[in-house]
C-alpha positions, 0 to 999 in steps of 0.5 A: 947650356945651349950651343946654337945662336938661336938656342942662346936667344931662346934662353934669353927670351925665356928668362925675360918672360919668366921674370915678367910672368913671375911679376904678374903672378905675384901681383895677382896673389898680392891683390887677392890677399888684400881683397880677402883681408879687406873683406874679412875686416869688413872695410869700406874699401873692399869694393875698390880692391875687388874691382882692382883685383878683377882688372889685374886678373883679367889683364894677366889672362889677356897677356897669356900669363894665366889661362882664361879659365883660371882667371875666370875661376879666380874672379868668381871665387873672389867675388863670391867670397866678398859677397858672402863675407860682406852680407853676413 
């Protein structure tokens, strides 16, 4: 465990950030799964899910939770999957 006051503060800050980042990453995974499920079921709501997923992933990248290239890749693959599934 940390001994200095500044190190103790760092530990607290890291715990907070860890929880916040975990929540955001979970949100990204959940909306991605919902979008994929909606696309496979060929539901009408898939466009809404895709739009929401894009928004959540972009926000995660802006906050620094995930890297911007990772966000771009996730959005690209998800969009490609939805288009392919809905057109077939």
